[in-house]
N, C-alpha and C positions, 0 to 999 in steps of 0.2 A: 475712781469709785471710792466712796467712803468705806473705811475698814479693809480696803483691798490688800494693803501690805500685811496686816495682821493675819488675814485669812490665807494669803499665798505663802507666807513664811511658815506658818504652822503646817501647811500641807507639804511643802518642800522638805521641811525638817523630817517629817514622818517618812517621806519617800526615801530620803537619804539613809535612814535607819533600816528601812525594810527592803531596799533594793536587792534584787537577786544577783548573786555573783556567779560568773561562769556560765550564764545562759547562752544558748546558741544564738547566732545572729540570724534572725528571721524578720521578714517584713511583709508577710501576707496580711491582707485586711481582715479585721473582725467586724461583724455587723451585729448590732443590737436593736431590739425593738423596746422602747421605753414607754411605760404607761404609769401615770401618777394620778392617784385619786386625791384631789384637793377639795373635796366637798366641805370639810370643816373650815376651810379658809374662804369659802365662797362669799363674794361681796366685799372682801377686804382688799386694801391696796398693798402692793408689795412688788417683788421683782422675781424673775426667773433668770438664772445666771449660768451661762455656759463658759467654761474655762479650759483652755488647752495650755498646760504649763510646760515650759522647756526644761529639760533635765540638765545634768552637768556631765559633759557638754550638751548643748542643744542637739537633738537628733531629728528635728525637722518633721515630726509626725504630723499628719493632717487629719483633723476631725471634720467630718461632713455631716451636717444635719439636714435631713429631708423629711417629707411627709409630715410636717408639723401640723397638728390639729388641736384646737382647744376652744372651749366656750369662754375662756378668759377674754377680757377686753384689753387690747394692747394700748400702751402709752408710748412714751419716749424711749429712745435707745441710747446707751452709752457703750462705746467700744474702746479697746486698746489693743496694741500688738498687731499681728498680721492676720487680717480677716478679709473675706470677700463674700459678696452675695447678701442675701437677706434671710431672715428667719421665717416669716409667715408664708411668703411665696416660694422660698427656697430656690436652690440649695444655699446653705450657709456653710462656709469653710473657715476653720481656725487652724493656723499652722504654728507648731511649737518651735519657732525660731526666735522666741523672745521669752522673757521671764514669765509673762502671762499674756496670751492672746485671748481676749474676752469679748463676749456679747452679753450685755446686761439689759434686759428688756423689762420696762415697767409694765405692770398689769394690774387690773382689778380681777382677782382670782375668780374662776368659775369652779366647775366640779371636776374637770379632767384636763390633763395635758398628755399628748402622745406625740412621739416622733421616732424616726429611724436614725440611728447613729452609726456611722461607718468610720472606723479609725484604722490608720496604718499602724504598724507595730515594729518600726525600726528599733533595734536595740543592740548596742555594743556591750559585750561582757565587761564586767568590773566598772561600770559607770552607773550614775543615777539616771533612771529612765525618765522620759517624758511622761506626763500624766494628764488625763482628762477628768474633770470633776463638774458636777452639776449641783446647784444650790437653789433652794427656795429662801428668799429673803423677805423680811418684814418691811414696813414703810420707811424705816430708818436705815435700810440696807444691811441689817444684821441678819445672819443666817438663823433660821429656826433650828433649835437644838436637835441633834441626832446622836446616834451611837457611834459616829465616826471616830475611830481610835486616835486619829491625828489631832482631835479637838477642833478641826476646821468646821465641823458640823455640815458636811456635804450630805446630799440625799443619796448619791452614789458616786464612786470614783473608779477609775480604771488606770492602773499602771501599765504602760505600753512596753511590755517585756517580751516581744516576739511571740513564739508559739504558746507560751504560758500565760498570755494575756487573758484575764478574766475580769468581770465586773464585780465590785464589792458594793453591795446594797445595804444601806443602813436604816435602822429603825428610828422613826421620829420619837423624840422624848419631850415634845412640847405640850405637855398636859395642860388643860384638857383638849387643846386644839392639836390634832395630829394629822399628818399626811401619810400616804402609803405609796411606795414606789415599787414597781415590778419591772425588772430589766431582763429580757430574754435574749439569749445568744442565738442568732440566726445562722443556720448551717444548711448547705445544700445536701440533699439526700436522694436516694434512688430506691425504687421498689421493683420487685420481679417475682415471678411464680417459680417456686422450686420444683424439684423432680417429684415431689409428693403432692403437688397441687396447692400448697400453702403459699401465702404471700409473705416475703421477707423484705426487710429494709436495711440499707447500708447508708450510714452517715459518711460524709466526706472523709476520706483517707483513713477510716477505721476498718480494721479487719473483723471487728465484732458485728455480727448480724443480729437483727431483732426479728423473731418469727412471730407473726400475728395469728398463725393457725389457719384453719379453714381448708376446704378442698374446692378448688375453682377450675373451671374449664377455660377461662379466658386469661390473658395477661392483664395486669392491673393498669390503671391510670392514676396519676398523682398530681396534686396541687397543694401549695402552701398558703396559709393565711398570714396576716401581717405579724403575728406573734411567733411564726415559725412552726406551727403545728401542721403536720402533713396529712391531708385528706386523701383517702385511697378508695377507689371503686373497682369492683370486679364482678364477673358473671359466674354463677355457680353451674353445676352439672345439670340443673333443671332449667337453666336459661333465665334465672332471676337475678336481680341486682342486690348486692350487699355493699355496705360502706363501713369504713373504720377510720379512726384518727390516731396518729402517733404524736405524743407530746415529748419533744426532745429534752425538755428541762427536767422531766422526771423519768425519762426513758421507758414510757409505758404506752401501750395501746388502750384505747377506750373500749374496745370490743366490737365485734362485727354486728351490724344491725341490718335486718332484712328489709329490702325495699320493694319486693315483689316484681311484677312485670314478666313478660315473655319476650326476650330479646335475642339478638344474634351478635356475634362479633365482640368487640372490646368497647365497653362504655367509656365515655370521656368525662372529665371532671374539671371544674374551675371553681375558685372561691372568690366571692365578691367582697367589697370593702366592709360589709357588715359581719363577715365571718360565716356567711351562708354558702354552702357548696351547692353547685348546680351540676347535675349529672345528665348527660345527653346520651341517648342510645337509639339503635335502629331495630325495629320490630321485624318479624318474619315476612312482612309485606313490603319491607324496605322503606317504611316511613319512619320519621324521627319523632322522638318524645323527649320531654324535659321534665325533671323532677328536682325539687330542692331537698336539702338535707342539712341538719345540724345535729351535733351529738346530744344536745339536751332535748330537742323536740322530735328527733327522728326525721322521717320522710314526709314531705308534703304531698299534695295531690299531683298526679301525673297530668302533664299538659301536652295534648297532641299538637305536633307541628306539621304533620302531613308531609306531602312531597313523596317522590320516588327517587331513591338514591342508590348508587352502586357501591359506596364505601361507608364505613362507620363514620359518625359525625366527629367533627373537631369543635371544641368549645374553648373559649378564652374569656377572661374577665378583665374589665378596664377600671382605671382609677376613678372614673365618674360613676361607678356602681352598676354599669350596664354589662350585659352578657352578649357575646356574638357566637353564632354557630356557622360553620362552613361545611358544605357537603358537595359531593361530586355526583352528577347525574349519569344516566346510561350512555350519554354521548360524550362523556369525559369533560364536560364543562362544569365550572364551579358556580355555586350559589351561596349567598349569605343571608342570615337572618339576625336582626337586632332585637334582643329581648331586654326590656326595662322592668326590673322587679318593682312591684307596687302597682300603681295605676297605669303605668305605660304599657306593660304587657308585651305580647308578641307583635312585632311590626311587619310580619310577612316576609316572604322570600324574594330576593333580588338576584337576577342573573348577572354573573360577573364574567362569563365567557371563559376563554382559554381551552386548550386541549391538554389535559394533564394525565400522566401515567401514575398509577398508584394513588395513595392517599395524600392529600395536601397536609401542611402543617401551618399553624397560625399562633400568633401571640399579640398582645396589646402593648403598644409603645407608651412611652411617657407622655406623648401628645394625645392619648386616648383614641388613637386610630389603630386599626387592626392591620397587621402585616402578614400576608399569606404567601407562602413559598411552595412551589410545586416543581415536579420533574416533567419535562416534555418527552416526546417519543424518541428523541435522540439522546436521552439521559442527561440533558443540560437543565439548568436551574433558572426559574423565573420568579419575580416578586411583584406583588400588587398590593396596593393600600385600599382599605375599606374604611369609610367614615360614615357612620349612620347607615343610610340606605344607598350610599353612593360608592361606586367602584372607580378607582383611578386607572391610569394606563399600566399595562403590564410591561415590566422591564427585564431584559435578558441579562442573566448573571454569569453565563458561561459555565465552564468546568464540566467534567464527566463524572457522574456519580453511579455507584452500584447499589445505592439504597435511596429511598425517598428522603429528601432533605429534611433536616430537623432545625428548629428555630427556638431561640430563647431571648427574652428582652433583658438588656443589660442595665436599664434604668438610667442611662446617661445620654439618651437621645439616639441610640442605635440598637439594632437587633443583631445577634450572632446567628449565622447559618453554618451548620456542620454537615459534612458528607463523608463517605468513604469512597475512595477511588476504586478502580477495577481490581486492584490488588489488596484492598482492605486498609490502605494508608489513610489516616485522618487528615482532612483539610477543613479549614474554617475561614470565614470572612465576616465582615459586618456590613450592615445596610443602614445608611444614615437617614434619620427621619427628617421630614420637611424639605427634601430635595427632589427634583424631578426624577433623577435616577441615582439612587443612593448606594448602589453596589460599590464596594471597595475591593482591592485585589485579594485574591485567594492566597492563603499561606499554609504550608505544610506543617501540621502539628506533630506528625511522626506517629510511630506505633503501627501495628498491624492488628486490626480488630475484626471480629465478626459482627459486632453490634456496638452502637454508641448512642448516648443520650446527653443533651446539654442542659445546663442550669445556669441562670444568671443571678448573681448576688453581689451587692457592693460594687457595681459597675465592672465586675469581672466575670469571665466565662469559666465555668467548671464543666468537666466532662467525666462521665462514668462509662466504662467500656468493658466488653467481654472479649477475651482473646479467642483465637480459633481453637485453642486447647481447653477453653472453659474457665480460665482464671479471670478474676475481676480486678480492674484498675481504676484509679481516680487521677484526674489531671486538673491543675490549676493554672490559669493564665499567668499569674505572677510567678516568675521563675521558669515558666514553661516546663513544669515539673510533673512527671508521671509517678504515681505511688502505687505499688503492687499491694493488693490486700488479699490475694490468695483465693480461698474458698472455691477451689477447682471443682467444676461440674455441678455446682449448686444451682445456678440459674438455668432453668429449663426453657424459659421464654424470653421475650423482649424486655429491655430495660426501659423504665420511665423515671425521669429525674424531675426535681422541683427545687426551688421555684424557677419558673420559666415564663 
């Protein structure tokens, strides 16, 4: 690449000066959602440039770019170093085992660029860390000027320094043509109803809780949008629905908004690709309803879905923008409904069969198919796939569970299923997408819990749990690490985690 050595040397020189000494050796992934407004550049030719720089020594961190979307027109590609995959269809991986592993994409700029960035954070104390940087370049491959203190003029950069890894976002100084970059750190979190009826939120591994207030009769449900905002729904003491949104980047709740309705049980929530939440609930006649919600516009019109069901609904959102609902009838069989926002609308109920105990759980895979897990009368686990209005074959997953199984999409072509055995010990497995029977062997996670909820982020499984004595714990797949966060006796109800 033209100007590559100048750009790389400037960045590495700054890293060497600013490297953190004595940091702990940590290697958990960090996940970021990147949004760049390129409206001032629209119609001009240039490049978008992804770089994963090796430190001194190389620490082999991997940067994975997924969910790339843009109205820019792509052109040719230049690469160097250790890379695999592609940008547009994804995933694209860059490994920092060279001076610079780079993907340089020629484009005619549009108005926006978005993608998800997952970085590992291997770091050895007293060394120069690996570093990821993203640039917008002009037609001569020169970076548009920014406030980057290294003088490399990146749009944002991330020094991969273990648990202290953060994104540094810079201001465009290219007057009068400027771009705006927003980089949000994505973190799993969990919500629950406390002993006073208010809804509280716990972010991964933090002992600090965020109280949203309110007085609710139901446990909450939760879902995250692509920017990491957590949407929460709950039923009040008058059986109406309320919704709220937590923004982790400013640690603030948007405030509870009233959605009306007369419902029972626990409402379910999912967020589609446009950032619209869809809340499903069961009325006092056991029929289902669906209503949309956004923080700016509030609630939409209630949509009757009819049916007669014995459990509260399950709802999940897919990457193609559609919504799926799963319910159980009075004969313990499952039904699905496919809802397509916009002109598609409600596609009707389809019988999926099965004889299920308790409430099923469901998530949408990276293949845009829904994976439904349930418990049979002998406390064993079963999985079935739903695609559109078609149900596949049920597959037996074995194991003996004391709770209804829980599920979360990992974003890597597999779903994680989590249960508690009859003594409260946590077990997990994965189910591989695109195979006739995708069940993998069960593995003991450890711990003895009264409740557990999974989240999937950056191709990793996270768990939040409540011990029999009421303490709260978080677990991360990397390192098989449980973290005690205390708050004994605060959670009165069930835990709900996101993203899943």
